[in-house]
PyMOL Python script that loads the backbone (N, CA, C, O; Angstrom):
from pymol import cmd

cmd.read_pdbstr("""\
ATOM      1  N   MET A   1       0.542  -1.015  -0.151  1.00  0.00           N
ATOM      2  CA  MET A   1      -0.159  -0.271  -0.024  1.00  0.00           C
ATOM      3  C   MET A   1       0.848   1.460   0.481  1.00  0.00           C
ATOM      4  O   MET A   1       1.206   1.594   1.651  1.00  0.00           O
ATOM      5  N   SER A   2       1.176   2.643  -0.637  1.00  0.00           N
ATOM      6  CA  SER A   2       1.560   3.524  -1.148  1.00  0.00           C
ATOM      7  C   SER A   2       1.561   3.606   0.676  1.00  0.00           C
ATOM      8  O   SER A   2       1.143   2.843   1.548  1.00  0.00           O
ATOM      9  N   ALA A   3       2.257   4.944   0.691  1.00  0.00           N
ATOM     10  CA  ALA A   3       2.333   6.178   1.364  1.00  0.00           C
ATOM     11  C   ALA A   3       0.790   7.264   1.564  1.00  0.00           C
ATOM     12  O   ALA A   3       0.233   7.752   2.547  1.00  0.00           O
ATOM     13  N   LEU A   4       0.545   7.291   0.210  1.00  0.00           N
ATOM     14  CA  LEU A   4      -0.879   8.194  -0.628  1.00  0.00           C
ATOM     15  C   LEU A   4      -2.095   7.287   0.274  1.00  0.00           C
ATOM     16  O   LEU A   4      -2.943   7.778   1.019  1.00  0.00           O
ATOM     17  N   ASN A   5      -1.904   5.906  -0.026  1.00  0.00           N
ATOM     18  CA  ASN A   5      -3.637   5.261   0.209  1.00  0.00           C
ATOM     19  C   ASN A   5      -4.086   5.264   1.688  1.00  0.00           C
ATOM     20  O   ASN A   5      -5.170   5.273   2.271  1.00  0.00           O
ATOM     21  N   ARG A   6      -2.165   5.245   2.207  1.00  0.00           N
ATOM     22  CA  ARG A   6      -2.464   4.971   3.471  1.00  0.00           C
ATOM     23  C   ARG A   6      -3.130   5.904   3.804  1.00  0.00           C
ATOM     24  O   ARG A   6      -4.317   5.820   4.117  1.00  0.00           O
ATOM     25  N   ARG A   7      -2.247   7.265   3.780  1.00  0.00           N
ATOM     26  CA  ARG A   7      -3.044   9.285   3.947  1.00  0.00           C
ATOM     27  C   ARG A   7      -4.299   9.063   3.492  1.00  0.00           C
ATOM     28  O   ARG A   7      -4.891   8.953   4.566  1.00  0.00           O
ATOM     29  N   ALA A   8      -4.988   8.943   2.788  1.00  0.00           N
ATOM     30  CA  ALA A   8      -6.391   9.047   2.636  1.00  0.00           C
ATOM     31  C   ALA A   8      -7.449   7.847   3.589  1.00  0.00           C
ATOM     32  O   ALA A   8      -8.654   7.886   3.838  1.00  0.00           O
ATOM     33  N   ILE A   9      -6.225   6.682   4.007  1.00  0.00           N
ATOM     34  CA  ILE A   9      -7.091   6.105   4.905  1.00  0.00           C
ATOM     35  C   ILE A   9      -7.080   6.437   6.206  1.00  0.00           C
ATOM     36  O   ILE A   9      -7.547   5.528   6.893  1.00  0.00           O
ATOM     37  N   ARG A  10      -6.679   7.523   6.916  1.00  0.00           N
ATOM     38  CA  ARG A  10      -6.423   7.733   7.727  1.00  0.00           C
ATOM     39  C   ARG A  10      -7.053   9.211   7.952  1.00  0.00           C
ATOM     40  O   ARG A  10      -7.360   9.886   8.935  1.00  0.00           O
ATOM     41  N   GLU A  11      -7.099   9.402   6.268  1.00  0.00           N
ATOM     42  CA  GLU A  11      -8.448  10.848   6.797  1.00  0.00           C
ATOM     43  C   GLU A  11      -9.522  10.701   6.920  1.00  0.00           C
ATOM     44  O   GLU A  11     -10.152  11.370   7.739  1.00  0.00           O
ATOM     45  N   ARG A  12     -10.170   9.660   6.053  1.00  0.00           N
ATOM     46  CA  ARG A  12     -11.322   8.850   6.065  1.00  0.00           C
ATOM     47  C   ARG A  12     -11.869   8.691   7.014  1.00  0.00           C
ATOM     48  O   ARG A  12     -13.073   8.848   7.216  1.00  0.00           O
ATOM     49  N   PHE A  13     -10.689   8.201   8.066  1.00  0.00           N
ATOM     50  CA  PHE A  13     -11.707   7.728   9.777  1.00  0.00           C
ATOM     51  C   PHE A  13     -11.432   9.120  10.841  1.00  0.00           C
ATOM     52  O   PHE A  13     -12.185   9.527  11.725  1.00  0.00           O
ATOM     53  N   GLY A  14     -10.610   9.459  10.581  1.00  0.00           N
ATOM     54  CA  GLY A  14     -10.323  11.050  11.451  1.00  0.00           C
ATOM     55  C   GLY A  14     -11.593  12.036  10.493  1.00  0.00           C
ATOM     56  O   GLY A  14     -11.748  13.172  10.939  1.00  0.00           O
ATOM     57  N   ASP A  15     -12.290  11.740   9.503  1.00  0.00           N
ATOM     58  CA  ASP A  15     -13.543  12.398   9.335  1.00  0.00           C
ATOM     59  C   ASP A  15     -15.111  12.653   9.249  1.00  0.00           C
ATOM     60  O   ASP A  15     -15.916  13.559   9.033  1.00  0.00           O
ATOM     61  N   ALA A  16     -15.001  10.265   9.778  1.00  0.00           N
ATOM     62  CA  ALA A  16     -15.881   9.628  10.552  1.00  0.00           C
ATOM     63  C   ALA A  16     -15.616  10.339  11.564  1.00  0.00           C
ATOM     64  O   ALA A  16     -15.700  11.518  11.221  1.00  0.00           O
ATOM     65  N   VAL A  17     -15.376  10.255  12.492  1.00  0.00           N
ATOM     66  CA  VAL A  17     -14.804  10.284  13.734  1.00  0.00           C
ATOM     67  C   VAL A  17     -15.221  12.050  13.559  1.00  0.00           C
ATOM     68  O   VAL A  17     -16.315  12.449  13.958  1.00  0.00           O
ATOM     69  N   ARG A  18     -14.337  12.881  13.003  1.00  0.00           N
ATOM     70  CA  ARG A  18     -15.393  13.973  13.409  1.00  0.00           C
ATOM     71  C   ARG A  18     -17.052  14.518  13.156  1.00  0.00           C
ATOM     72  O   ARG A  18     -17.626  15.300  13.913  1.00  0.00           O
ATOM     73  N   ARG A  19     -17.580  13.983  12.069  1.00  0.00           N
ATOM     74  CA  ARG A  19     -18.801  13.885  11.686  1.00  0.00           C
ATOM     75  C   ARG A  19     -19.225  13.246  12.827  1.00  0.00           C
ATOM     76  O   ARG A  19     -19.982  14.041  13.384  1.00  0.00           O
ATOM     77  N   ARG A  20     -19.127  12.022  13.611  1.00  0.00           N
ATOM     78  CA  ARG A  20     -20.484  11.611  14.247  1.00  0.00           C
ATOM     79  C   ARG A  20     -19.901  12.019  15.761  1.00  0.00           C
ATOM     80  O   ARG A  20     -20.649  11.751  16.702  1.00  0.00           O
ATOM     81  N   ARG A  21     -18.149  12.877  16.168  1.00  0.00           N
ATOM     82  CA  ARG A  21     -18.123  13.552  17.298  1.00  0.00           C
ATOM     83  C   ARG A  21     -19.492  15.270  17.902  1.00  0.00           C
ATOM     84  O   ARG A  21     -20.021  15.687  18.932  1.00  0.00           O
ATOM     85  N   ARG A  22     -19.397  15.766  15.868  1.00  0.00           N
ATOM     86  CA  ARG A  22     -20.348  17.431  15.530  1.00  0.00           C
ATOM     87  C   ARG A  22     -21.896  16.585  15.980  1.00  0.00           C
ATOM     88  O   ARG A  22     -22.786  17.146  16.620  1.00  0.00           O
ATOM     89  N   GLU A  23     -21.958  15.402  15.580  1.00  0.00           N
ATOM     90  CA  GLU A  23     -22.829  14.870  15.840  1.00  0.00           C
ATOM     91  C   GLU A  23     -24.457  14.725  16.308  1.00  0.00           C
ATOM     92  O   GLU A  23     -25.615  14.815  15.900  1.00  0.00           O
ATOM     93  N   LEU A  24     -23.404  14.356  17.786  1.00  0.00           N
ATOM     94  CA  LEU A  24     -23.075  13.873  19.385  1.00  0.00           C
ATOM     95  C   LEU A  24     -23.156  15.153  19.981  1.00  0.00           C
ATOM     96  O   LEU A  24     -24.010  15.230  20.865  1.00  0.00           O
ATOM     97  N   GLY A  25     -22.414  16.330  19.713  1.00  0.00           N
ATOM     98  CA  GLY A  25     -23.289  17.707  19.798  1.00  0.00           C
ATOM     99  C   GLY A  25     -21.374  17.986  20.720  1.00  0.00           C
ATOM    100  O   GLY A  25     -21.200  19.082  21.253  1.00  0.00           O
ATOM    101  N   LEU A  26     -20.082  16.831  20.778  1.00  0.00           N
ATOM    102  CA  LEU A  26     -19.783  16.669  21.363  1.00  0.00           C
ATOM    103  C   LEU A  26     -17.874  17.950  20.822  1.00  0.00           C
ATOM    104  O   LEU A  26     -17.606  17.942  19.621  1.00  0.00           O
ATOM    105  N   SER A  27     -17.097  18.633  21.575  1.00  0.00           N
ATOM    106  CA  SER A  27     -15.877  18.934  21.404  1.00  0.00           C
ATOM    107  C   SER A  27     -14.298  18.081  22.084  1.00  0.00           C
ATOM    108  O   SER A  27     -14.285  17.440  23.135  1.00  0.00           O
ATOM    109  N   GLN A  28     -13.240  18.270  21.285  1.00  0.00           N
ATOM    110  CA  GLN A  28     -12.202  17.434  20.796  1.00  0.00           C
ATOM    111  C   GLN A  28     -12.268  16.867  22.063  1.00  0.00           C
ATOM    112  O   GLN A  28     -12.225  15.652  22.259  1.00  0.00           O
ATOM    113  N   GLU A  29     -12.415  18.091  23.316  1.00  0.00           N
ATOM    114  CA  GLU A  29     -11.649  18.341  24.543  1.00  0.00           C
ATOM    115  C   GLU A  29     -12.559  16.746  24.973  1.00  0.00           C
ATOM    116  O   GLU A  29     -12.038  15.788  25.543  1.00  0.00           O
ATOM    117  N   GLY A  30     -14.312  16.858  24.411  1.00  0.00           N
ATOM    118  CA  GLY A  30     -15.249  16.335  25.413  1.00  0.00           C
ATOM    119  C   GLY A  30     -15.599  15.074  24.923  1.00  0.00           C
ATOM    120  O   GLY A  30     -16.254  14.293  25.614  1.00  0.00           O
ATOM    121  N   LEU A  31     -15.289  14.853  23.993  1.00  0.00           N
ATOM    122  CA  LEU A  31     -14.978  13.498  23.219  1.00  0.00           C
ATOM    123  C   LEU A  31     -13.385  12.246  23.619  1.00  0.00           C
ATOM    124  O   LEU A  31     -13.322  11.021  23.511  1.00  0.00           O
ATOM    125  N   ALA A  32     -12.077  13.504  24.188  1.00  0.00           N
ATOM    126  CA  ALA A  32     -11.149  12.604  24.711  1.00  0.00           C
ATOM    127  C   ALA A  32     -11.609  11.769  25.503  1.00  0.00           C
ATOM    128  O   ALA A  32     -11.516  10.542  25.537  1.00  0.00           O
ATOM    129  N   GLU A  33     -12.422  12.940  26.536  1.00  0.00           N
ATOM    130  CA  GLU A  33     -12.730  12.346  28.388  1.00  0.00           C
ATOM    131  C   GLU A  33     -13.081  11.468  28.525  1.00  0.00           C
ATOM    132  O   GLU A  33     -12.668  10.808  29.478  1.00  0.00           O
ATOM    133  N   ARG A  34     -14.310  10.815  27.409  1.00  0.00           N
ATOM    134  CA  ARG A  34     -14.931  10.332  27.514  1.00  0.00           C
ATOM    135  C   ARG A  34     -14.457   8.950  27.106  1.00  0.00           C
ATOM    136  O   ARG A  34     -15.050   7.929  27.454  1.00  0.00           O
ATOM    137  N   ALA A  35     -12.701   8.962  25.898  1.00  0.00           N
ATOM    138  CA  ALA A  35     -12.507   8.062  25.536  1.00  0.00           C
ATOM    139  C   ALA A  35     -10.608   7.965  26.278  1.00  0.00           C
ATOM    140  O   ALA A  35      -9.714   7.124  26.369  1.00  0.00           O
ATOM    141  N   HIS A  36     -10.842   9.389  26.643  1.00  0.00           N
ATOM    142  CA  HIS A  36      -9.647   8.827  28.169  1.00  0.00           C
ATOM    143  C   HIS A  36      -8.588   9.357  26.966  1.00  0.00           C
ATOM    144  O   HIS A  36      -7.409   9.329  27.320  1.00  0.00           O
ATOM    145  N   LEU A  37      -8.728   9.621  26.208  1.00  0.00           N
ATOM    146  CA  LEU A  37      -7.389   9.573  25.559  1.00  0.00           C
ATOM    147  C   LEU A  37      -6.700  11.367  25.391  1.00  0.00           C
ATOM    148  O   LEU A  37      -7.554  12.099  25.892  1.00  0.00           O
ATOM    149  N   HIS A  38      -5.929  11.914  25.058  1.00  0.00           N
ATOM    150  CA  HIS A  38      -5.315  13.028  25.240  1.00  0.00           C
ATOM    151  C   HIS A  38      -6.264  13.862  24.083  1.00  0.00           C
ATOM    152  O   HIS A  38      -7.092  13.171  23.490  1.00  0.00           O
ATOM    153  N   ARG A  39      -6.193  15.138  23.778  1.00  0.00           N
ATOM    154  CA  ARG A  39      -7.367  15.785  23.385  1.00  0.00           C
ATOM    155  C   ARG A  39      -6.534  16.266  21.986  1.00  0.00           C
ATOM    156  O   ARG A  39      -7.094  16.361  20.894  1.00  0.00           O
ATOM    157  N   THR A  40      -5.373  16.498  22.170  1.00  0.00           N
ATOM    158  CA  THR A  40      -3.966  16.029  20.867  1.00  0.00           C
ATOM    159  C   THR A  40      -3.964  14.855  19.944  1.00  0.00           C
ATOM    160  O   THR A  40      -3.951  14.688  18.724  1.00  0.00           O
ATOM    161  N   TYR A  41      -3.980  14.161  20.939  1.00  0.00           N
ATOM    162  CA  TYR A  41      -4.084  13.110  20.081  1.00  0.00           C
ATOM    163  C   TYR A  41      -5.251  12.582  18.765  1.00  0.00           C
ATOM    164  O   TYR A  41      -5.288  12.066  17.647  1.00  0.00           O
ATOM    165  N   LEU A  42      -6.307  13.279  20.109  1.00  0.00           N
ATOM    166  CA  LEU A  42      -7.361  13.070  19.274  1.00  0.00           C
ATOM    167  C   LEU A  42      -7.877  13.316  17.431  1.00  0.00           C
ATOM    168  O   LEU A  42      -8.222  12.637  16.465  1.00  0.00           O
ATOM    169  N   SER A  43      -7.527  15.376  17.972  1.00  0.00           N
ATOM    170  CA  SER A  43      -7.448  15.778  17.543  1.00  0.00           C
ATOM    171  C   SER A  43      -6.401  15.652  15.792  1.00  0.00           C
ATOM    172  O   SER A  43      -6.682  16.097  14.679  1.00  0.00           O
ATOM    173  N   ASP A  44      -5.502  15.061  16.154  1.00  0.00           N
ATOM    174  CA  ASP A  44      -5.125  14.854  15.247  1.00  0.00           C
ATOM    175  C   ASP A  44      -5.455  12.995  14.206  1.00  0.00           C
ATOM    176  O   ASP A  44      -5.688  12.799  13.013  1.00  0.00           O
ATOM    177  N   VAL A  45      -5.383  12.497  14.804  1.00  0.00           N
ATOM    178  CA  VAL A  45      -6.331  11.273  14.852  1.00  0.00           C
ATOM    179  C   VAL A  45      -7.805  11.813  13.914  1.00  0.00           C
ATOM    180  O   VAL A  45      -7.973  11.105  12.921  1.00  0.00           O
ATOM    181  N   GLU A  46      -8.848  12.916  14.081  1.00  0.00           N
ATOM    182  CA  GLU A  46      -9.180  13.459  12.792  1.00  0.00           C
ATOM    183  C   GLU A  46      -8.375  15.019  11.502  1.00  0.00           C
ATOM    184  O   GLU A  46      -8.873  15.638  10.561  1.00  0.00           O
ATOM    185  N   ARG A  47      -6.930  15.068  12.209  1.00  0.00           N
ATOM    186  CA  ARG A  47      -6.646  15.312  10.742  1.00  0.00           C
ATOM    187  C   ARG A  47      -6.518  14.340   9.705  1.00  0.00           C
ATOM    188  O   ARG A  47      -6.902  14.275   8.537  1.00  0.00           O
ATOM    189  N   GLY A  48      -5.958  13.707  10.366  1.00  0.00           N
ATOM    190  CA  GLY A  48      -5.458  12.311   9.891  1.00  0.00           C
ATOM    191  C   GLY A  48      -4.137  12.178   9.810  1.00  0.00           C
ATOM    192  O   GLY A  48      -3.613  11.497   8.929  1.00  0.00           O
ATOM    193  N   ASN A  49      -3.362  12.916  10.868  1.00  0.00           N
ATOM    194  CA  ASN A  49      -1.954  13.186  10.947  1.00  0.00           C
ATOM    195  C   ASN A  49      -1.147  11.114  11.473  1.00  0.00           C
ATOM    196  O   ASN A  49      -0.224  10.376  11.126  1.00  0.00           O
ATOM    197  N   ARG A  50      -2.325  11.120  12.458  1.00  0.00           N
ATOM    198  CA  ARG A  50      -1.939   9.278  13.260  1.00  0.00           C
ATOM    199  C   ARG A  50      -3.126   8.053  12.509  1.00  0.00           C
ATOM    200  O   ARG A  50      -4.268   8.038  12.049  1.00  0.00           O
ATOM    201  N   ASN A  51      -2.106   7.220  12.731  1.00  0.00           N
ATOM    202  CA  ASN A  51      -3.019   5.449  12.472  1.00  0.00           C
ATOM    203  C   ASN A  51      -3.278   4.816  14.094  1.00  0.00           C
ATOM    204  O   ASN A  51      -2.522   4.038  14.675  1.00  0.00           O
ATOM    205  N   PRO A  52      -4.266   5.258  14.500  1.00  0.00           N
ATOM    206  CA  PRO A  52      -4.544   5.144  15.863  1.00  0.00           C
ATOM    207  C   PRO A  52      -4.993   3.420  15.895  1.00  0.00           C
ATOM    208  O   PRO A  52      -5.378   2.811  14.896  1.00  0.00           O
ATOM    209  N   SER A  53      -4.837   2.800  17.315  1.00  0.00           N
ATOM    210  CA  SER A  53      -4.324   1.249  17.365  1.00  0.00           C
ATOM    211  C   SER A  53      -5.689   0.955  17.333  1.00  0.00           C
ATOM    212  O   SER A  53      -6.642   1.643  16.964  1.00  0.00           O
ATOM    213  N   LEU A  54      -5.639   0.039  17.693  1.00  0.00           N
ATOM    214  CA  LEU A  54      -7.359  -1.188  17.965  1.00  0.00           C
ATOM    215  C   LEU A  54      -7.860  -0.783  19.343  1.00  0.00           C
ATOM    216  O   LEU A  54      -8.982  -0.636  19.827  1.00  0.00           O
ATOM    217  N   GLU A  55      -6.409  -0.635  19.870  1.00  0.00           N
ATOM    218  CA  GLU A  55      -7.207   0.261  21.105  1.00  0.00           C
ATOM    219  C   GLU A  55      -7.452   1.637  21.665  1.00  0.00           C
ATOM    220  O   GLU A  55      -8.160   1.875  22.644  1.00  0.00           O
ATOM    221  N   SER A  56      -6.773   2.540  20.923  1.00  0.00           N
ATOM    222  CA  SER A  56      -7.138   3.583  20.715  1.00  0.00           C
ATOM    223  C   SER A  56      -8.260   3.312  19.841  1.00  0.00           C
ATOM    224  O   SER A  56      -9.187   3.873  20.425  1.00  0.00           O
ATOM    225  N   LEU A  57      -8.836   2.667  18.551  1.00  0.00           N
ATOM    226  CA  LEU A  57     -10.349   2.809  17.424  1.00  0.00           C
ATOM    227  C   LEU A  57     -11.337   2.261  18.470  1.00  0.00           C
ATOM    228  O   LEU A  57     -12.479   2.641  18.211  1.00  0.00           O
ATOM    229  N   THR A  58     -11.267   1.570  19.455  1.00  0.00           N
ATOM    230  CA  THR A  58     -12.677   0.382  20.052  1.00  0.00           C
ATOM    231  C   THR A  58     -12.620   1.974  21.185  1.00  0.00           C
ATOM    232  O   THR A  58     -13.646   2.639  21.037  1.00  0.00           O
ATOM    233  N   ARG A  59     -11.489   2.664  22.331  1.00  0.00           N
ATOM    234  CA  ARG A  59     -11.355   4.045  22.309  1.00  0.00           C
ATOM    235  C   ARG A  59     -12.916   5.181  22.075  1.00  0.00           C
ATOM    236  O   ARG A  59     -14.018   5.627  22.396  1.00  0.00           O
ATOM    237  N   ILE A  60     -11.504   5.048  21.063  1.00  0.00           N
ATOM    238  CA  ILE A  60     -13.152   6.308  20.073  1.00  0.00           C
ATOM    239  C   ILE A  60     -14.725   5.543  19.779  1.00  0.00           C
ATOM    240  O   ILE A  60     -15.822   5.937  20.174  1.00  0.00           O
ATOM    241  N   ALA A  61     -14.412   4.355  18.970  1.00  0.00           N
ATOM    242  CA  ALA A  61     -16.104   4.010  18.965  1.00  0.00           C
ATOM    243  C   ALA A  61     -16.813   4.154  19.956  1.00  0.00           C
ATOM    244  O   ALA A  61     -17.879   4.761  19.849  1.00  0.00           O
ATOM    245  N   ARG A  62     -16.379   3.610  21.211  1.00  0.00           N
ATOM    246  CA  ARG A  62     -17.483   3.587  22.235  1.00  0.00           C
ATOM    247  C   ARG A  62     -17.755   4.606  22.428  1.00  0.00           C
ATOM    248  O   ARG A  62     -18.956   4.874  22.464  1.00  0.00           O
ATOM    249  N   ALA A  63     -16.428   6.015  22.715  1.00  0.00           N
ATOM    250  CA  ALA A  63     -17.129   6.789  22.722  1.00  0.00           C
ATOM    251  C   ALA A  63     -18.166   7.297  21.873  1.00  0.00           C
ATOM    252  O   ALA A  63     -18.851   8.312  22.002  1.00  0.00           O
ATOM    253  N   LEU A  64     -18.163   6.713  21.285  1.00  0.00           N
ATOM    254  CA  LEU A  64     -19.257   7.876  19.987  1.00  0.00           C
ATOM    255  C   LEU A  64     -20.197   6.996  20.457  1.00  0.00           C
ATOM    256  O   LEU A  64     -20.134   6.155  19.561  1.00  0.00           O
ATOM    257  N   ASP A  65     -20.781   6.709  20.997  1.00  0.00           N
ATOM    258  CA  ASP A  65     -21.945   5.256  20.689  1.00  0.00           C
ATOM    259  C   ASP A  65     -21.345   3.891  20.254  1.00  0.00           C
ATOM    260  O   ASP A  65     -21.574   3.033  21.107  1.00  0.00           O
ATOM    261  N   LEU A  66     -20.706   3.470  19.275  1.00  0.00           N
ATOM    262  CA  LEU A  66     -20.762   2.761  18.085  1.00  0.00           C
ATOM    263  C   LEU A  66     -19.789   1.550  18.553  1.00  0.00           C
ATOM    264  O   LEU A  66     -18.948   1.384  19.437  1.00  0.00           O
ATOM    265  N   GLU A  67     -20.027   1.225  18.099  1.00  0.00           N
ATOM    266  CA  GLU A  67     -19.463  -0.416  18.148  1.00  0.00           C
ATOM    267  C   GLU A  67     -18.102   0.007  16.889  1.00  0.00           C
ATOM    268  O   GLU A  67     -18.346   0.796  15.977  1.00  0.00           O
ATOM    269  N   PRO A  68     -16.492  -0.762  17.068  1.00  0.00           N
ATOM    270  CA  PRO A  68     -15.964  -0.261  16.131  1.00  0.00           C
ATOM    271  C   PRO A  68     -15.548  -0.755  14.675  1.00  0.00           C
ATOM    272  O   PRO A  68     -14.604  -0.455  13.944  1.00  0.00           O
ATOM    273  N   SER A  69     -16.739  -1.722  14.528  1.00  0.00           N
ATOM    274  CA  SER A  69     -16.988  -1.645  13.218  1.00  0.00           C
ATOM    275  C   SER A  69     -17.891  -0.991  12.485  1.00  0.00           C
ATOM    276  O   SER A  69     -17.978  -0.973  11.257  1.00  0.00           O
ATOM    277  N   ALA A  70     -18.739  -0.310  13.487  1.00  0.00           N
ATOM    278  CA  ALA A  70     -20.022   0.226  12.769  1.00  0.00           C
ATOM    279  C   ALA A  70     -18.984   1.509  12.270  1.00  0.00           C
ATOM    280  O   ALA A  70     -18.698   1.214  11.110  1.00  0.00           O
ATOM    281  N   LEU A  71     -18.377   2.642  12.580  1.00  0.00           N
ATOM    282  CA  LEU A  71     -17.310   3.650  13.211  1.00  0.00           C
ATOM    283  C   LEU A  71     -16.779   3.146  12.127  1.00  0.00           C
ATOM    284  O   LEU A  71     -17.772   3.153  11.400  1.00  0.00           O
ATOM    285  N   LEU A  72     -15.987   2.742  11.534  1.00  0.00           N
ATOM    286  CA  LEU A  72     -14.825   1.392  10.015  1.00  0.00           C
ATOM    287  C   LEU A  72     -16.584   1.806   9.254  1.00  0.00           C
ATOM    288  O   LEU A  72     -16.327   2.800   8.574  1.00  0.00           O
ATOM    289  N   ARG A  73     -17.493   1.632   9.152  1.00  0.00           N
ATOM    290  CA  ARG A  73     -18.173   1.412   8.230  1.00  0.00           C
ATOM    291  C   ARG A  73     -18.045   3.156   7.690  1.00  0.00           C
ATOM    292  O   ARG A  73     -17.779   3.654   6.596  1.00  0.00           O
ATOM    293  N   LEU A  74     -18.387   3.766   9.089  1.00  0.00           N
ATOM    294  CA  LEU A  74     -18.580   5.808   8.525  1.00  0.00           C
ATOM    295  C   LEU A  74     -17.488   6.057   7.174  1.00  0.00           C
ATOM    296  O   LEU A  74     -17.565   6.477   6.019  1.00  0.00           O
ATOM    297  N   ALA A  75     -15.966   5.271   8.528  1.00  0.00           N
ATOM    298  CA  ALA A  75     -14.634   6.079   7.364  1.00  0.00           C
ATOM    299  C   ALA A  75     -15.067   5.195   6.032  1.00  0.00           C
ATOM    300  O   ALA A  75     -14.980   6.067   5.167  1.00  0.00           O
ATOM    301  N   GLU A  76     -15.314   4.479   5.623  1.00  0.00           N
ATOM    302  CA  GLU A  76     -15.931   3.686   4.601  1.00  0.00           C
ATOM    303  C   GLU A  76     -16.684   4.295   3.848  1.00  0.00           C
ATOM    304  O   GLU A  76     -16.298   4.524   2.702  1.00  0.00           O
ATOM    305  N   GLY A  77     -18.409   4.877   4.432  1.00  0.00           N
ATOM    306  CA  GLY A  77     -19.163   5.859   3.993  1.00  0.00           C
ATOM    307  C   GLY A  77     -20.061   4.956   3.804  1.00  0.00           C
ATOM    308  O   GLY A  77     -21.045   5.319   3.159  1.00  0.00           O
ATOM    309  N   GLY A  78     -20.033   4.086   4.099  1.00  0.00           N
ATOM    310  CA  GLY A  78     -21.502   3.307   4.767  1.00  0.00           C
ATOM    311  C   GLY A  78     -22.301   3.722   6.375  1.00  0.00           C
ATOM    312  O   GLY A  78     -21.634   4.477   7.081  1.00  0.00           O
ATOM    313  N   PRO A  79     -23.217   3.411   6.755  1.00  0.00           N
ATOM    314  CA  PRO A  79     -24.393   3.649   7.304  1.00  0.00           C
ATOM    315  C   PRO A  79     -22.863   2.723   8.556  1.00  0.00           C
ATOM    316  O   PRO A  79     -21.982   1.909   8.276  1.00  0.00           O
ATOM    317  N   ALA A  80     -23.466   3.804  10.605  1.00  0.00           N
ATOM    318  CA  ALA A  80     -22.966   2.815  11.213  1.00  0.00           C
ATOM    319  C   ALA A  80     -23.942   2.024  11.980  1.00  0.00           C
ATOM    320  O   ALA A  80     -23.574   1.168  12.784  1.00  0.00           O
ATOM    321  N   GLU A  81     -25.669   2.398  11.655  1.00  0.00           N
ATOM    322  CA  GLU A  81     -26.237   1.067  12.005  1.00  0.00           C
ATOM    323  C   GLU A  81     -26.195   1.040  13.572  1.00  0.00           C
ATOM    324  O   GLU A  81     -26.849   1.814  14.271  1.00  0.00           O
ATOM    325  N   GLN A  82     -25.405   0.125  14.021  1.00  0.00           N
ATOM    326  CA  GLN A  82     -25.235  -0.453  15.986  1.00  0.00           C
ATOM    327  C   GLN A  82     -24.504   0.853  16.039  1.00  0.00           C
ATOM    328  O   GLN A  82     -24.010   1.564  15.163  1.00  0.00           O
ATOM    329  N   GLY A  83     -24.629   0.985  17.888  1.00  0.00           N
ATOM    330  CA  GLY A  83     -24.484   1.659  18.817  1.00  0.00           C
ATOM    331  C   GLY A  83     -23.564   0.386  19.629  1.00  0.00           C
ATOM    332  O   GLY A  83     -23.451  -0.838  19.554  1.00  0.00           O
ATOM    333  N   ALA A  84     -23.153   1.218  20.222  1.00  0.00           N
ATOM    334  CA  ALA A  84     -22.379  -0.149  21.389  1.00  0.00           C
ATOM    335  C   ALA A  84     -23.009  -0.171  22.908  1.00  0.00           C
ATOM    336  O   ALA A  84     -22.360   0.057  23.929  1.00  0.00           O
ATOM    337  N   GLY A  85     -24.436  -0.500  22.844  1.00  0.00           N
ATOM    338  CA  GLY A  85     -24.527  -0.822  24.056  1.00  0.00           C
ATOM    339  C   GLY A  85     -24.384  -0.674  25.353  1.00  0.00           C
ATOM    340  O   GLY A  85     -24.773  -1.553  26.121  1.00  0.00           O
TER     341      GLY A  85
END
""", "prot")
cmd.dss("prot")
cmd.show_as("cartoon", "prot")
cmd.util.cbc("prot")
cmd.orient("prot")
């Protein structure tokens, strides 16, 4: 996979996080607190500058009231469909 493709994937994931965060009316700081992550790390994720680990992806998804698979579907352009009960 080329560096350009990896960057595009990170940017799509970051866009999905940002869209969902805004849907929930959360600030970056509020989401970071819910996910137990630093705000600047979350900001980097939203801008596509970080490649989150599975643990971080799961924390972010659950803080957005989604299962990790649903957040990944959003990043791929599909519907989220399910919450993180």
